[in-house]
C-alpha positions in Angstrom: 143.4 85.3 59.6 141.9 82.5 57.9 138.2 84.6 57.3 140.8 87.4 56.0 142.5 85.2 53.7 140.3 82.4 52.1 136.8 84.7 52.2 133.8 83.8 53.2 135.0 83.3 56.7 132.5 80.9 58.9 131.8 78.8 55.0 135.5 78.5 54.9 136.7 77.6 57.9 133.7 75.2 58.3 134.1 73.2 54.6 137.8 72.8 56.3 136.9 71.7 59.4 134.0 69.3 58.2 136.7 68.1 55.6 139.5 67.4 58.2 136.6 65.4 60.1 136.4 63.2 57.2 139.8 62.8 57.0 139.7 61.2 59.9 137.4 58.7 59.9 138.5 55.9 57.3 134.5 54.6 57.4 134.1 58.1 55.5 133.7 58.3 52.0 137.0 59.8 51.7 138.5 56.5 53.2 136.9 54.5 51.8 137.9 56.2 48.0 141.4 56.1 49.4 141.6 52.1 50.2 140.0 52.3 46.9 142.5 54.3 44.9 145.5 53.2 46.7 144.5 49.2 46.0 144.3 50.1 42.6 147.9 51.7 42.4 149.0 48.7 44.6 148.2 46.3 42.1 150.2 48.2 39.3 153.0 48.8 41.4 153.7 45.8 43.3 153.6 48.5 46.7 154.3 45.9 49.1 152.5 47.6 52.6 148.6 47.0 52.8 148.0 50.0 54.5 147.3 53.0 52.7 148.4 55.7 55.7 151.6 54.4 55.5 152.0 55.1 51.6 152.0 59.4 51.0 149.2 60.5 49.3 147.9 64.2 48.3 144.3 64.8 49.3 143.4 67.9 47.2 140.0 69.9 49.3 138.0 72.1 47.2 136.6 75.1 49.1 133.1 75.6 46.5 131.3 79.6 46.7 128.6 79.0 49.4 125.8 79.6 47.0 127.1 76.8 44.7 124.1 74.6 43.7 124.1 71.0 42.8 122.0 69.2 40.7 121.3 66.1 43.1 121.7 67.1 46.6 122.4 70.2 49.1 125.8 71.9 49.0 126.0 70.9 52.6 124.6 67.5 51.9 128.2 66.7 50.0 130.3 69.0 52.2 129.4 66.4 55.0 130.1 62.8 52.9 133.6 64.5 52.0 133.0 64.5 48.4 134.7 67.9 47.9 137.6 66.1 49.0 140.2 63.9 46.3 142.8 61.6 47.0 145.3 60.2 45.2 148.6 58.0 46.0 151.7 60.3 45.1 154.0 58.3 42.8 157.3 61.2 42.5 157.8 62.7 46.3 160.3 64.6 44.5 157.3 67.3 42.8 156.4 68.3 46.4 157.2 71.5 48.0 157.7 69.4 51.8 159.4 67.3 53.2 156.9 65.3 54.8 157.6 62.0 57.1 155.7 59.0 57.1 152.5 59.5 59.1 151.2 62.6 57.2 150.0 63.5 53.9 150.2 65.9 51.1 147.0 68.2 51.1 146.0 70.8 48.3 143.2 73.6 49.2 141.4 75.1 46.2 139.1 77.6 46.2 136.1 78.3 43.6 136.7 82.1 43.2 133.0 83.2 42.3 129.5 81.0 41.8 130.0 79.0 38.8 133.8 79.8 38.4 136.9 77.7 38.4 138.9 76.4 41.7 142.5 78.6 42.1 145.2 77.2 44.6 144.3 78.7 47.9 146.8 76.7 50.5 149.0 73.5 50.5 150.3 72.0 53.8 150.4 68.5 55.5 147.3 66.3 56.8 149.1 64.5 60.1 147.0 61.9 61.0 148.0 60.8 64.5 147.1 64.6 65.4 144.0 65.0 63.8 145.1 68.3 62.2 145.7 70.0 59.5 149.2 72.8 58.6 148.5 74.6 55.8 149.9 77.4 54.3 147.9 79.8 53.4 148.8 81.8 50.0 148.5 85.7 50.4 150.2 86.2 47.2 151.5 83.5 44.8 153.4 86.3 43.1 155.1 87.2 45.7 155.5 83.8 47.2 153.9 85.1 50.8 152.2 82.9 53.0 150.2 83.1 56.2 150.9 79.5 58.1 147.5 78.0 60.2 146.9 74.8 62.0 143.8 73.5 62.2 142.8 71.5 64.6 140.1 68.4 64.7 136.4 70.6 65.8 135.5 67.0 67.9 138.5 66.3 69.8 138.6 69.3 73.1 142.1 67.1 75.3 144.9 68.1 72.9 147.7 67.7 75.4 149.2 70.7 76.0 152.7 70.0 74.4 150.9 69.0 71.2 152.2 72.0 69.3 155.9 71.3 69.7 155.2 67.6 69.4 153.5 68.6 66.1 157.1 71.1 65.2 159.0 68.0 66.1 157.5 65.8 63.8 157.4 68.0 60.5 160.9 69.0 61.1 162.1 64.7 61.5 162.6 64.8 65.0 160.4 62.5 65.9 158.2 60.2 64.0 154.7 59.4 63.6 154.5 56.7 66.6 155.8 59.1 69.0 153.0 61.2 68.6 149.4 61.5 70.6 147.1 58.9 68.6 144.1 61.2 68.9 142.8 60.4 65.8 141.2 57.3 67.0 138.8 58.9 69.2 137.8 60.2 65.8 137.7 57.3 63.4 134.9 54.7 63.6 138.1 52.0 62.4 139.0 52.1 66.2 135.6 54.3 67.6 132.6 52.4 66.8 130.4 54.4 68.9 132.0 57.4 67.1 129.1 59.1 64.9 130.5 62.1 61.9 128.8 65.1 62.8 126.1 66.7 60.0 127.0 70.4 58.8 124.4 71.9 60.8 125.6 70.4 63.6 128.9 71.8 63.1 127.8 75.1 62.9 126.3 74.7 66.3 129.6 73.5 67.5 131.3 76.8 65.5 128.9 79.1 67.3 130.3 77.7 70.8 133.9 77.3 70.3 136.9 79.0 67.8 137.5 77.0 65.6 140.9 77.4 64.8 
């Protein structure tokens, strides 16, 4: 379903997978940018918390055209490093289309409509950090408000508990809190697991050839 809606099937799926990998890892470029932007915002607003993950953020994932060229690095290198992801603290929660509990963050997916073309909104959703998943509403028809819900699991984590989908539903419905979710992200976050190493684009290709990503 993801391939039919977003476009270039294998490529789009892999961009979302490797983006999720980078978002989960606090030591990645994305994690470092989150810390920097949060600290700058906190200094201006006197935000009391020291942990940016406890404050609501927007994560914008850009899905480029698979043949898009850049001057200083290959497309695959930039995606592997997470350079296609922007992060910023959210100041006004009333502007969001969801009520997001603590432990979740708002996600917008922007897709490039053609080579050297602009990006357009393709999906919105929630990143649930403890479960290391993206819960997305893919836009099928924006004018008719038609959406297709999908869940993107972390491609490295293979031992999700049997009830994780029910836990995710309860969390999004605010029936349970983030601390009640299985803390799966610690296995794929170098801040907790120093032995963890994020895969390259080519390694992700080999993983995708062995497993179904979504």
